[in-house]
N, CA, C and O atoms as CSV, one atom per row, in Angstrom:
chain,resi,resn,atom,element,x,y,z
A,1,UNK,N,N,2.099,-22.022,8.099
A,1,UNK,CA,C,2.714,-22.320,9.370
A,1,UNK,C,C,3.068,-21.005,10.055
A,1,UNK,O,O,3.659,-20.117,9.440
A,2,UNK,N,N,2.721,-20.887,11.276
A,2,UNK,CA,C,2.989,-19.673,12.035
A,2,UNK,C,C,4.384,-19.743,12.631
A,2,UNK,O,O,4.747,-20.727,13.276
A,3,UNK,N,N,5.157,-18.697,12.410
A,3,UNK,CA,C,6.503,-18.610,12.967
A,3,UNK,C,C,6.451,-17.699,14.181
A,3,UNK,O,O,5.855,-16.623,14.127
A,4,UNK,N,N,7.056,-18.113,15.253
A,4,UNK,CA,C,7.084,-17.281,16.448
A,4,UNK,C,C,8.482,-17.228,17.020
A,4,UNK,O,O,9.380,-17.936,16.565
A,5,UNK,N,N,8.655,-16.399,18.005
A,5,UNK,CA,C,9.937,-16.293,18.684
A,5,UNK,C,C,10.044,-17.453,19.655
A,5,UNK,O,O,9.144,-17.701,20.458
A,6,UNK,N,N,11.149,-18.151,19.565
A,6,UNK,CA,C,11.351,-19.290,20.454
A,6,UNK,C,C,12.172,-18.862,21.655
A,6,UNK,O,O,13.023,-17.977,21.566
A,7,UNK,N,N,11.904,-19.500,22.764
A,7,UNK,CA,C,12.679,-19.237,23.976
A,7,UNK,C,C,14.064,-19.841,23.832
A,7,UNK,O,O,14.240,-20.880,23.196
A,8,UNK,N,N,15.031,-19.188,24.422
A,8,UNK,CA,C,16.392,-19.702,24.427
A,8,UNK,C,C,16.458,-20.872,25.407
A,8,UNK,O,O,15.938,-20.775,26.519
A,9,UNK,N,N,17.094,-21.979,25.006
A,9,UNK,CA,C,17.225,-23.101,25.937
A,9,UNK,C,C,17.915,-22.650,27.223
A,9,UNK,O,O,18.821,-21.818,27.180
A,10,UNK,N,N,17.493,-23.192,28.361
A,10,UNK,CA,C,18.067,-22.758,29.640
A,10,UNK,C,C,19.568,-22.996,29.729
A,10,UNK,O,O,20.245,-22.344,30.524
A,11,UNK,N,N,20.106,-23.922,28.922
A,11,UNK,CA,C,21.539,-24.202,29.000
A,11,UNK,C,C,22.389,-23.071,28.422
A,11,UNK,O,O,23.593,-23.016,28.674
A,12,UNK,N,N,21.783,-22.177,27.656
A,12,UNK,CA,C,22.525,-21.056,27.088
A,12,UNK,C,C,22.393,-19.843,27.999
A,12,UNK,O,O,21.324,-19.569,28.544
A,13,UNK,N,N,23.467,-19.143,28.149
A,13,UNK,CA,C,23.474,-17.950,28.980
A,13,UNK,C,C,23.220,-16.745,28.080
A,13,UNK,O,O,24.097,-16.327,27.324
A,14,UNK,N,N,22.030,-16.198,28.169
A,14,UNK,CA,C,21.645,-15.083,27.305
A,14,UNK,C,C,22.548,-13.869,27.511
A,14,UNK,O,O,22.927,-13.217,26.538
A,15,UNK,N,N,22.891,-13.559,28.734
A,15,UNK,CA,C,23.755,-12.405,28.995
A,15,UNK,C,C,25.120,-12.593,28.346
A,15,UNK,O,O,25.680,-11.650,27.787
A,16,UNK,N,N,25.656,-13.808,28.420
A,16,UNK,CA,C,26.960,-14.087,27.808
A,16,UNK,C,C,26.881,-13.956,26.292
A,16,UNK,O,O,27.799,-13.432,25.661
A,17,UNK,N,N,25.792,-14.428,25.715
A,17,UNK,CA,C,25.615,-14.326,24.272
A,17,UNK,C,C,25.512,-12.866,23.831
A,17,UNK,O,O,26.134,-12.467,22.846
A,18,UNK,N,N,24.738,-12.080,24.552
A,18,UNK,CA,C,24.610,-10.659,24.222
A,18,UNK,C,C,25.934,-9.921,24.401
A,18,UNK,O,O,26.261,-9.037,23.610
A,19,UNK,N,N,26.687,-10.273,25.419
A,19,UNK,CA,C,28.001,-9.653,25.639
A,19,UNK,C,C,28.947,-10.013,24.501
A,19,UNK,O,O,29.688,-9.166,24.003
A,20,UNK,N,N,28.913,-11.282,24.097
A,20,UNK,CA,C,29.764,-11.707,22.972
A,20,UNK,C,C,29.389,-10.932,21.710
A,20,UNK,O,O,30.271,-10.456,20.995
A,21,UNK,N,N,28.099,-10.802,21.429
A,21,UNK,CA,C,27.659,-10.091,20.235
A,21,UNK,C,C,28.088,-8.630,20.280
A,21,UNK,O,O,28.557,-8.092,19.278
A,22,UNK,N,N,27.933,-7.992,21.420
A,22,UNK,CA,C,28.322,-6.584,21.552
A,22,UNK,C,C,29.803,-6.392,21.252
A,22,UNK,O,O,30.205,-5.369,20.698
A,23,UNK,N,N,30.603,-7.369,21.617
A,23,UNK,CA,C,32.048,-7.276,21.409
A,23,UNK,C,C,32.469,-7.740,20.017
A,23,UNK,O,O,33.444,-7.230,19.465
A,24,UNK,N,N,31.752,-8.694,19.449
A,24,UNK,CA,C,32.209,-9.364,18.231
A,24,UNK,C,C,31.427,-9.022,16.974
A,24,UNK,O,O,31.825,-9.423,15.880
A,25,UNK,N,N,30.343,-8.302,17.097
A,25,UNK,CA,C,29.510,-8.047,15.923
A,25,UNK,C,C,30.258,-7.285,14.838
A,25,UNK,O,O,31.176,-6.512,15.114
A,26,UNK,N,N,29.845,-7.522,13.602
A,26,UNK,CA,C,30.398,-6.766,12.481
A,26,UNK,C,C,29.653,-5.438,12.393
A,26,UNK,O,O,28.455,-5.362,12.666
A,27,UNK,N,N,30.374,-4.411,12.013
A,27,UNK,CA,C,29.767,-3.093,11.850
A,27,UNK,C,C,29.183,-3.020,10.440
A,27,UNK,O,O,29.894,-2.706,9.485
A,28,UNK,N,N,27.901,-3.308,10.314
A,28,UNK,CA,C,27.235,-3.320,9.018
A,28,UNK,C,C,26.284,-2.132,8.936
A,28,UNK,O,O,25.525,-1.882,9.873
A,29,UNK,N,N,26.315,-1.395,7.825
A,29,UNK,CA,C,25.574,-0.132,7.748
A,29,UNK,C,C,24.071,-0.264,7.974
A,29,UNK,O,O,23.468,0.632,8.564
A,30,UNK,N,N,23.461,-1.332,7.532
A,30,UNK,CA,C,22.015,-1.478,7.687
A,30,UNK,C,C,21.602,-1.761,9.126
A,30,UNK,O,O,20.426,-1.625,9.462
A,31,UNK,N,N,22.539,-2.151,9.978
A,31,UNK,CA,C,22.210,-2.387,11.385
A,31,UNK,C,C,21.927,-1.084,12.129
A,31,UNK,O,O,21.360,-1.108,13.221
A,32,UNK,N,N,22.309,0.032,11.558
A,32,UNK,CA,C,22.082,1.332,12.189
A,32,UNK,C,C,20.769,1.959,11.729
A,32,UNK,O,O,20.470,3.099,12.087
A,33,UNK,N,N,19.981,1.227,10.939
A,33,UNK,CA,C,18.770,1.786,10.338
A,33,UNK,C,C,17.532,1.079,10.860
A,33,UNK,O,O,17.544,-0.128,11.103
A,34,UNK,N,N,16.469,1.844,11.027
A,34,UNK,CA,C,15.191,1.276,11.454
A,34,UNK,C,C,14.252,1.013,10.284
A,34,UNK,O,O,13.220,0.362,10.445
A,35,UNK,N,N,14.605,1.514,9.119
A,35,UNK,CA,C,13.802,1.341,7.915
A,35,UNK,C,C,13.943,-0.104,7.421
A,35,UNK,O,O,15.067,-0.591,7.296
A,36,UNK,N,N,12.845,-0.798,7.138
A,36,UNK,CA,C,12.957,-2.186,6.690
A,36,UNK,C,C,13.557,-2.351,5.293
A,36,UNK,O,O,14.085,-3.419,4.985
A,37,UNK,N,N,13.491,-1.329,4.439
A,37,UNK,CA,C,14.005,-1.458,3.075
A,37,UNK,C,C,15.506,-1.787,3.032
A,37,UNK,O,O,15.872,-2.764,2.379
A,38,UNK,N,N,16.390,-1.029,3.689
A,38,UNK,CA,C,17.814,-1.379,3.614
A,38,UNK,C,C,18.117,-2.747,4.223
A,38,UNK,O,O,19.051,-3.425,3.794
A,39,UNK,N,N,17.340,-3.150,5.210
A,39,UNK,CA,C,17.538,-4.467,5.817
A,39,UNK,C,C,17.124,-5.552,4.828
A,39,UNK,O,O,17.835,-6.542,4.658
A,40,UNK,N,N,15.985,-5.370,4.180
A,40,UNK,CA,C,15.529,-6.330,3.178
A,40,UNK,C,C,16.527,-6.426,2.032
A,40,UNK,O,O,16.864,-7.522,1.582
A,41,UNK,N,N,16.996,-5.281,1.564
A,41,UNK,CA,C,17.999,-5.258,0.504
A,41,UNK,C,C,19.234,-6.051,0.915
A,41,UNK,O,O,19.758,-6.835,0.123
A,42,UNK,N,N,19.699,-5.859,2.134
A,42,UNK,CA,C,20.892,-6.584,2.596
A,42,UNK,C,C,20.638,-8.080,2.670
A,42,UNK,O,O,21.499,-8.868,2.279
A,43,UNK,N,N,19.485,-8.483,3.157
A,43,UNK,CA,C,19.189,-9.911,3.295
A,43,UNK,C,C,19.137,-10.606,1.942
A,43,UNK,O,O,19.643,-11.718,1.796
A,44,UNK,N,N,18.538,-9.969,0.964
A,44,UNK,CA,C,18.468,-10.573,-0.367
A,44,UNK,C,C,19.842,-10.572,-1.015
A,44,UNK,O,O,20.230,-11.556,-1.645
A,45,UNK,N,N,20.574,-9.495,-0.872
A,45,UNK,CA,C,21.911,-9.410,-1.452
A,45,UNK,C,C,22.866,-10.424,-0.836
A,45,UNK,O,O,23.707,-10.986,-1.537
A,46,UNK,N,N,22.747,-10.662,0.457
A,46,UNK,CA,C,23.691,-11.550,1.143
A,46,UNK,C,C,23.369,-13.031,0.976
A,46,UNK,O,O,24.098,-13.880,1.490
A,47,UNK,N,N,22.295,-13.351,0.270
A,47,UNK,CA,C,22.044,-14.750,-0.068
A,47,UNK,C,C,23.104,-15.155,-1.092
A,47,UNK,O,O,23.138,-14.609,-2.195
A,48,UNK,N,N,23.949,-16.085,-0.747
A,48,UNK,CA,C,24.999,-16.590,-1.644
A,48,UNK,C,C,26.096,-15.561,-1.939
A,48,UNK,O,O,26.790,-15.687,-2.948
A,49,UNK,N,N,26.266,-14.561,-1.094
A,49,UNK,CA,C,27.329,-13.568,-1.269
A,49,UNK,C,C,28.016,-13.354,0.074
A,49,UNK,O,O,27.353,-13.187,1.098
A,50,UNK,N,N,29.343,-13.359,0.065
A,50,UNK,CA,C,30.090,-13.112,1.300
A,50,UNK,C,C,29.795,-11.699,1.797
A,50,UNK,O,O,29.612,-10.774,1.006
A,51,UNK,N,N,29.753,-11.550,3.112
A,51,UNK,CA,C,29.406,-10.257,3.707
A,51,UNK,C,C,30.370,-9.169,3.244
A,51,UNK,O,O,29.932,-8.064,2.923
A,52,UNK,N,N,31.660,-9.451,3.201
A,52,UNK,CA,C,32.632,-8.420,2.812
A,52,UNK,C,C,32.353,-7.897,1.401
A,52,UNK,O,O,32.493,-6.700,1.147
A,53,UNK,N,N,31.965,-8.768,0.500
A,53,UNK,CA,C,31.602,-8.335,-0.861
A,53,UNK,C,C,30.209,-7.718,-0.869
A,53,UNK,O,O,29.956,-6.745,-1.579
A,54,UNK,N,N,29.313,-8.289,-0.076
A,54,UNK,CA,C,27.939,-7.809,-0.045
A,54,UNK,C,C,27.823,-6.366,0.401
A,54,UNK,O,O,26.980,-5.625,-0.104
A,55,UNK,N,N,28.666,-5.957,1.347
A,55,UNK,CA,C,28.627,-4.572,1.839
A,55,UNK,C,C,28.909,-3.600,0.698
A,55,UNK,O,O,28.250,-2.566,0.584
A,56,UNK,N,N,29.877,-3.925,-0.141
A,56,UNK,CA,C,30.234,-3.053,-1.268
A,56,UNK,C,C,29.050,-2.915,-2.222
A,56,UNK,O,O,28.712,-1.810,-2.645
A,57,UNK,N,N,28.426,-4.040,-2.556
A,57,UNK,CA,C,27.275,-3.995,-3.462
A,57,UNK,C,C,26.076,-3.325,-2.802
A,57,UNK,O,O,25.345,-2.577,-3.452
A,58,UNK,N,N,25.873,-3.591,-1.514
A,58,UNK,CA,C,24.761,-2.964,-0.800
A,58,UNK,C,C,24.902,-1.446,-0.855
A,58,UNK,O,O,23.928,-0.743,-1.127
A,59,UNK,N,N,26.110,-0.933,-0.598
A,59,UNK,CA,C,26.321,0.520,-0.612
A,59,UNK,C,C,26.024,1.096,-1.993
A,59,UNK,O,O,25.391,2.145,-2.109
A,60,UNK,N,N,26.479,0.415,-3.029
A,60,UNK,CA,C,26.252,0.880,-4.401
A,60,UNK,C,C,24.754,0.905,-4.725
A,60,UNK,O,O,24.241,1.890,-5.258
A,61,UNK,N,N,24.071,-0.175,-4.400
A,61,UNK,CA,C,22.652,-0.282,-4.737
A,61,UNK,C,C,21.807,0.645,-3.861
A,61,UNK,O,O,20.885,1.295,-4.354
A,62,UNK,N,N,22.120,0.706,-2.569
A,62,UNK,CA,C,21.341,1.560,-1.664
A,62,UNK,C,C,21.534,3.039,-1.993
A,62,UNK,O,O,20.603,3.829,-1.837
A,63,UNK,N,N,22.704,3.417,-2.438
A,63,UNK,CA,C,22.938,4.813,-2.834
A,63,UNK,C,C,22.026,5.191,-3.999
A,63,UNK,O,O,21.496,6.301,-4.044
A,64,UNK,N,N,21.846,4.269,-4.934
A,64,UNK,CA,C,20.994,4.532,-6.104
A,64,UNK,C,C,19.508,4.373,-5.767
A,64,UNK,O,O,18.662,5.091,-6.300
A,65,UNK,N,N,19.202,3.424,-4.876
A,65,UNK,CA,C,17.810,3.127,-4.522
A,65,UNK,C,C,17.622,3.209,-3.012
A,65,UNK,O,O,17.537,2.172,-2.355
A,66,UNK,N,N,17.554,4.399,-2.449
A,66,UNK,CA,C,17.416,4.531,-0.993
A,66,UNK,C,C,16.019,4.184,-0.472
A,66,UNK,O,O,15.812,4.059,0.736
A,67,UNK,N,N,15.072,4.031,-1.387
A,67,UNK,CA,C,13.706,3.651,-1.002
A,67,UNK,C,C,13.213,2.567,-1.950
A,67,UNK,O,O,13.716,2.418,-3.063
A,68,UNK,N,N,12.231,1.823,-1.493
A,68,UNK,CA,C,11.632,0.808,-2.360
A,68,UNK,C,C,10.974,1.485,-3.564
A,68,UNK,O,O,10.954,0.923,-4.660
A,69,UNK,N,N,10.441,2.679,-3.363
A,69,UNK,CA,C,9.813,3.416,-4.457
A,69,UNK,C,C,10.830,3.765,-5.543
A,69,UNK,O,O,10.525,3.673,-6.732
A,70,UNK,N,N,12.031,4.164,-5.138
A,70,UNK,CA,C,13.043,4.533,-6.132
A,70,UNK,C,C,13.422,3.339,-6.996
A,70,UNK,O,O,13.690,3.500,-8.187
A,71,UNK,N,N,13.449,2.142,-6.413
A,71,UNK,CA,C,13.740,0.964,-7.234
A,71,UNK,C,C,12.558,0.637,-8.134
A,71,UNK,O,O,12.752,0.290,-9.299
A,72,UNK,N,N,11.355,0.739,-7.625
A,72,UNK,CA,C,10.167,0.428,-8.425
A,72,UNK,C,C,10.053,1.353,-9.634
A,72,UNK,O,O,9.537,0.950,-10.677
A,73,UNK,N,N,10.528,2.577,-9.500
A,73,UNK,CA,C,10.459,3.551,-10.592
A,73,UNK,C,C,11.599,3.392,-11.588
A,73,UNK,O,O,11.619,4.072,-12.614
A,74,UNK,N,N,12.532,2.523,-11.308
A,74,UNK,CA,C,13.679,2.301,-12.180
A,74,UNK,C,C,13.323,1.255,-13.239
A,74,UNK,O,O,12.150,0.986,-13.498
A,75,UNK,N,N,14.346,0.682,-13.836
A,75,UNK,CA,C,14.146,-0.405,-14.798
A,75,UNK,C,C,14.904,-1.633,-14.321
A,75,UNK,O,O,15.878,-1.531,-13.574
A,76,UNK,N,N,14.444,-2.787,-14.761
A,76,UNK,CA,C,15.142,-4.020,-14.416
A,76,UNK,C,C,16.584,-3.977,-14.936
A,76,UNK,O,O,17.501,-4.468,-14.277
A,77,UNK,N,N,16.774,-3.400,-16.096
A,77,UNK,CA,C,18.116,-3.315,-16.675
A,77,UNK,C,C,19.057,-2.509,-15.781
A,77,UNK,O,O,20.216,-2.883,-15.603
A,78,UNK,N,N,18.563,-1.405,-15.219
A,78,UNK,CA,C,19.393,-0.588,-14.328
A,78,UNK,C,C,19.743,-1.357,-13.060
A,78,UNK,O,O,20.880,-1.307,-12.592
A,79,UNK,N,N,18.766,-2.066,-12.506
A,79,UNK,CA,C,19.018,-2.867,-11.304
A,79,UNK,C,C,20.062,-3.939,-11.614
A,79,UNK,O,O,20.990,-4.144,-10.831
A,80,UNK,N,N,19.919,-4.620,-12.747
A,80,UNK,CA,C,20.879,-5.661,-13.127
A,80,UNK,C,C,22.273,-5.079,-13.351
A,80,UNK,O,O,23.274,-5.713,-13.017
A,81,UNK,N,N,22.338,-3.879,-13.912
A,81,UNK,CA,C,23.636,-3.236,-14.131
A,81,UNK,C,C,24.345,-2.989,-12.798
A,81,UNK,O,O,25.534,-3.277,-12.662
A,82,UNK,N,N,23.616,-2.458,-11.821
A,82,UNK,CA,C,24.216,-2.207,-10.505
A,82,UNK,C,C,24.575,-3.501,-9.788
A,82,UNK,O,O,25.497,-3.524,-8.973
A,83,UNK,N,N,23.858,-4.569,-10.081
A,83,UNK,CA,C,24.065,-5.873,-9.447
A,83,UNK,C,C,25.289,-6.585,-10.028
A,83,UNK,O,O,25.768,-7.558,-9.446
A,84,UNK,N,N,25.800,-6.111,-11.172
A,84,UNK,CA,C,26.919,-6.789,-11.844
A,84,UNK,C,C,28.047,-7.094,-10.883
A,84,UNK,O,O,28.529,-6.219,-10.164
A,85,UNK,N,N,28.460,-8.357,-10.884
A,85,UNK,CA,C,29.545,-8.789,-10.023
A,85,UNK,C,C,29.077,-9.465,-8.752
A,85,UNK,O,O,29.847,-10.183,-8.113
A,86,UNK,N,N,27.820,-9.249,-8.371
A,86,UNK,CA,C,27.284,-9.875,-7.155
A,86,UNK,C,C,26.827,-11.303,-7.422
A,86,UNK,O,O,26.689,-12.098,-6.492
A,87,UNK,N,N,26.590,-11.632,-8.695
A,87,UNK,CA,C,26.179,-12.985,-9.053
A,87,UNK,C,C,24.715,-13.262,-8.770
A,87,UNK,O,O,24.006,-12.455,-8.170
A,88,UNK,N,N,24.287,-14.436,-9.224
A,88,UNK,CA,C,22.910,-14.888,-9.004
A,88,UNK,C,C,21.910,-13.775,-9.334
A,88,UNK,O,O,21.212,-13.259,-8.462
A,89,UNK,N,N,21.868,-13.429,-10.614
A,89,UNK,CA,C,21.057,-12.303,-11.068
A,89,UNK,C,C,19.563,-12.503,-10.847
A,89,UNK,O,O,18.797,-11.540,-10.885
A,90,UNK,N,N,19.145,-13.738,-10.616
A,90,UNK,CA,C,17.724,-13.963,-10.326
A,90,UNK,C,C,17.315,-13.217,-9.056
A,90,UNK,O,O,16.159,-12.814,-8.922
A,91,UNK,N,N,18.250,-13.030,-8.128
A,91,UNK,CA,C,17.951,-12.259,-6.910
A,91,UNK,C,C,17.616,-10.817,-7.263
A,91,UNK,O,O,16.682,-10.240,-6.706
A,92,UNK,N,N,18.374,-10.234,-8.188
A,92,UNK,CA,C,18.132,-8.850,-8.602
A,92,UNK,C,C,16.776,-8.729,-9.292
A,92,UNK,O,O,16.039,-7.769,-9.068
A,93,UNK,N,N,16.456,-9.711,-10.134
A,93,UNK,CA,C,15.164,-9.677,-10.818
A,93,UNK,C,C,14.011,-9.787,-9.818
A,93,UNK,O,O,13.014,-9.076,-9.936
A,94,UNK,N,N,14.152,-10.678,-8.837
A,94,UNK,CA,C,13.102,-10.823,-7.820
A,94,UNK,C,C,12.990,-9.555,-6.971
A,94,UNK,O,O,11.887,-9.135,-6.623
A,95,UNK,N,N,14.128,-8.947,-6.640
A,95,UNK,CA,C,14.109,-7.721,-5.845
A,95,UNK,C,C,13.399,-6.601,-6.602
A,95,UNK,O,O,12.610,-5.857,-6.020
A,96,UNK,N,N,13.677,-6.483,-7.889
A,96,UNK,CA,C,13.001,-5.473,-8.703
A,96,UNK,C,C,11.495,-5.749,-8.746
A,96,UNK,O,O,10.686,-4.832,-8.604
A,97,UNK,N,N,11.131,-7.012,-8.941
A,97,UNK,CA,C,9.709,-7.376,-8.960
A,97,UNK,C,C,9.069,-7.098,-7.599
A,97,UNK,O,O,7.938,-6.617,-7.536
A,98,UNK,N,N,9.775,-7.394,-6.524
A,98,UNK,CA,C,9.297,-7.111,-5.167
A,98,UNK,C,C,8.985,-5.621,-5.026
A,98,UNK,O,O,7.928,-5.256,-4.511
A,99,UNK,N,N,9.894,-4.763,-5.479
A,99,UNK,CA,C,9.685,-3.312,-5.383
A,99,UNK,C,C,8.438,-2.894,-6.150
A,99,UNK,O,O,7.670,-2.050,-5.690
A,100,UNK,N,N,8.243,-3.488,-7.322
A,100,UNK,CA,C,7.054,-3.157,-8.103
A,100,UNK,C,C,5.775,-3.595,-7.394
A,100,UNK,O,O,4.793,-2.853,-7.371
A,101,UNK,N,N,5.783,-4.794,-6.817
A,101,UNK,CA,C,4.604,-5.289,-6.096
A,101,UNK,C,C,4.303,-4.393,-4.900
A,101,UNK,O,O,3.154,-4.010,-4.679
A,102,UNK,N,N,5.331,-4.061,-4.133
A,102,UNK,CA,C,5.139,-3.219,-2.944
A,102,UNK,C,C,4.551,-1.869,-3.335
A,102,UNK,O,O,3.711,-1.329,-2.615
A,103,UNK,N,N,4.977,-1.325,-4.451
A,103,UNK,CA,C,4.545,0.016,-4.846
A,103,UNK,C,C,3.259,0.031,-5.672
A,103,UNK,O,O,2.790,1.093,-6.079
A,104,UNK,N,N,2.704,-1.125,-5.912
A,104,UNK,CA,C,1.411,-1.213,-6.593
A,104,UNK,C,C,0.316,-0.798,-5.607
A,104,UNK,O,O,0.399,-1.118,-4.421
A,105,UNK,N,N,-0.708,-0.088,-6.089
A,105,UNK,CA,C,-1.804,0.291,-5.186
A,105,UNK,C,C,-2.438,-0.937,-4.519
A,105,UNK,O,O,-2.535,-2.009,-5.117
A,106,UNK,N,N,-2.856,-0.755,-3.295
A,106,UNK,CA,C,-3.495,-1.842,-2.533
A,106,UNK,C,C,-4.713,-2.389,-3.285
A,106,UNK,O,O,-4.988,-3.588,-3.248
A,107,UNK,N,N,-5.430,-1.506,-3.959
A,107,UNK,CA,C,-6.624,-1.930,-4.704
A,107,UNK,C,C,-6.284,-2.888,-5.842
A,107,UNK,O,O,-7.152,-3.610,-6.333
A,108,UNK,N,N,-5.019,-2.893,-6.259
A,108,UNK,CA,C,-4.558,-3.795,-7.319
A,108,UNK,C,C,-3.698,-4.929,-6.770
A,108,UNK,O,O,-2.998,-5.597,-7.531
A,109,UNK,N,N,-3.744,-5.151,-5.462
A,109,UNK,CA,C,-3.011,-6.261,-4.861
A,109,UNK,C,C,-1.645,-5.911,-4.317
A,109,UNK,O,O,-0.906,-6.800,-3.894
A,110,UNK,N,N,-1.289,-4.632,-4.317
A,110,UNK,CA,C,0.014,-4.205,-3.812
A,110,UNK,C,C,-0.054,-3.725,-2.375
A,110,UNK,O,O,-0.943,-4.105,-1.612
A,111,UNK,N,N,0.907,-2.881,-2.024
A,111,UNK,CA,C,1.026,-2.417,-0.636
A,111,UNK,C,C,1.153,-0.900,-0.529
A,111,UNK,O,O,1.601,-0.386,0.496
A,112,UNK,N,N,0.762,-0.181,-1.582
A,112,UNK,CA,C,0.772,1.291,-1.565
A,112,UNK,C,C,2.147,1.881,-1.255
A,112,UNK,O,O,2.233,2.979,-0.706
A,113,UNK,N,N,3.217,1.173,-1.595
A,113,UNK,CA,C,4.562,1.708,-1.393
A,113,UNK,C,C,5.172,1.433,-0.036
A,113,UNK,O,O,6.256,1.935,0.265
A,114,UNK,N,N,4.500,0.648,0.790
A,114,UNK,CA,C,5.018,0.331,2.127
A,114,UNK,C,C,5.296,-1.164,2.238
A,114,UNK,O,O,4.465,-1.987,1.855
A,115,UNK,N,N,6.460,-1.505,2.758
A,115,UNK,CA,C,6.757,-2.916,2.971
A,115,UNK,C,C,5.804,-3.476,4.018
A,115,UNK,O,O,5.523,-2.810,5.015
A,116,UNK,N,N,5.305,-4.680,3.806
A,116,UNK,CA,C,4.415,-5.295,4.794
A,116,UNK,C,C,5.104,-5.432,6.148
A,116,UNK,O,O,6.331,-5.471,6.238
A,117,UNK,N,N,4.299,-5.503,7.180
A,117,UNK,CA,C,4.854,-5.580,8.536
A,117,UNK,C,C,4.690,-6.954,9.176
A,117,UNK,O,O,5.152,-7.170,10.296
A,118,UNK,N,N,4.046,-7.876,8.487
A,118,UNK,CA,C,3.910,-9.225,9.043
A,118,UNK,C,C,4.760,-10.198,8.243
A,118,UNK,O,O,4.992,-10.004,7.050
A,119,UNK,N,N,5.217,-11.240,8.910
A,119,UNK,CA,C,6.036,-12.255,8.241
A,119,UNK,C,C,5.261,-12.896,7.094
A,119,UNK,O,O,5.818,-13.126,6.021
A,120,UNK,N,N,3.999,-13.182,7.312
A,120,UNK,CA,C,3.187,-13.830,6.281
A,120,UNK,C,C,3.109,-12.969,5.019
A,120,UNK,O,O,3.270,-13.477,3.909
A,121,UNK,N,N,2.864,-11.681,5.187
A,121,UNK,CA,C,2.768,-10.780,4.035
A,121,UNK,C,C,4.129,-10.591,3.368
A,121,UNK,O,O,4.211,-10.506,2.143
A,122,UNK,N,N,5.191,-10.524,4.159
A,122,UNK,CA,C,6.533,-10.415,3.580
A,122,UNK,C,C,6.868,-11.657,2.762
A,122,UNK,O,O,7.418,-11.553,1.666
A,123,UNK,N,N,6.537,-12.824,3.291
A,123,UNK,CA,C,6.842,-14.079,2.595
A,123,UNK,C,C,6.074,-14.224,1.290
A,123,UNK,O,O,6.456,-15.028,0.440
A,124,UNK,N,N,5.007,-13.470,1.115
A,124,UNK,CA,C,4.255,-13.500,-0.138
A,124,UNK,C,C,4.953,-12.696,-1.241
A,124,UNK,O,O,4.574,-12.787,-2.408
A,125,UNK,N,N,5.961,-11.916,-0.877
A,125,UNK,CA,C,6.692,-11.106,-1.854
A,125,UNK,C,C,7.734,-11.959,-2.574
A,125,UNK,O,O,8.241,-12.927,-2.007
A,126,UNK,N,N,8.058,-11.606,-3.823
A,126,UNK,CA,C,9.072,-12.357,-4.565
A,126,UNK,C,C,10.421,-12.356,-3.850
A,126,UNK,O,O,10.917,-11.307,-3.440
A,127,UNK,N,N,11.004,-13.537,-3.706
A,127,UNK,CA,C,12.348,-13.658,-3.141
A,127,UNK,C,C,12.436,-13.632,-1.636
A,127,UNK,O,O,13.541,-13.655,-1.096
A,128,UNK,N,N,11.312,-13.584,-0.930
A,128,UNK,CA,C,11.334,-13.505,0.532
A,128,UNK,C,C,10.820,-14.816,1.123
A,128,UNK,O,O,9.694,-15.237,0.858
A,129,UNK,N,N,11.662,-15.443,1.921
A,129,UNK,CA,C,11.276,-16.654,2.629
A,129,UNK,C,C,11.217,-16.383,4.118
A,129,UNK,O,O,11.324,-15.234,4.547
A,130,UNK,N,N,11.046,-17.434,4.910
A,130,UNK,CA,C,10.918,-17.263,6.362
A,130,UNK,C,C,12.117,-16.575,7.019
A,130,UNK,O,O,11.932,-15.726,7.891
A,131,UNK,N,N,13.335,-16.923,6.619
A,131,UNK,CA,C,14.521,-16.326,7.239
A,131,UNK,C,C,14.568,-14.823,6.952
A,131,UNK,O,O,14.765,-14.016,7.860
A,132,UNK,N,N,14.386,-14.463,5.691
A,132,UNK,CA,C,14.433,-13.047,5.308
A,132,UNK,C,C,13.310,-12.268,5.978
A,132,UNK,O,O,13.531,-11.159,6.464
A,133,UNK,N,N,12.116,-12.832,6.010
A,133,UNK,CA,C,10.982,-12.157,6.656
A,133,UNK,C,C,11.268,-11.919,8.132
A,133,UNK,O,O,10.947,-10.854,8.660
A,134,UNK,N,N,11.863,-12.893,8.799
A,134,UNK,CA,C,12.181,-12.741,10.226
A,134,UNK,C,C,13.251,-11.679,10.445
A,134,UNK,O,O,13.209,-10.952,11.437
A,135,UNK,N,N,14.205,-11.583,9.531
A,135,UNK,CA,C,15.278,-10.596,9.666
A,135,UNK,C,C,14.751,-9.179,9.496
A,135,UNK,O,O,15.222,-8.250,10.152
A,136,UNK,N,N,13.780,-9.021,8.621
A,136,UNK,CA,C,13.208,-7.702,8.359
A,136,UNK,C,C,12.298,-7.316,9.506
A,136,UNK,O,O,11.708,-6.235,9.489
C-alpha cells in the first residue's frame, strides 16, 4: 500500500496549527538534527515509553551510538545493557538487528551503512512500521 501526504481538511486552520506547534512544542534533541539515525532511534525508543523517560534513554544510547554503524559494530548485549530500564527489550533487539541489516553490503541484501530513504525500504527493516517510516 502506498502511503502519501494527505491534505489537511479545509475545516482546520493550518496557520493556527503551526502557530500552536511553534508555541507548544516540546524541545526534543532529535528535532534539531537532519540525520535520520537519531530520529529513528527516538521513534523506536518512544514506542511504549513516556517522552520524559525516553529523552533520558535516547541521550544515553545516542551518546554511545551516534551512528548506525557504531551500533552495528557493537554487541546485542551492550545495546541491551544501555536499554536497561526502558522496558520492552524486544525493541532493543530489533534496533540492533536493524543496524546490522543497514550496515550489511548491498550485494548481501543490506544498505551499505546508509538508512533507506523511502518508506517502503524503511518498513522492510526490523521494528519499522508505517508510522516510524513516515517520521524518519
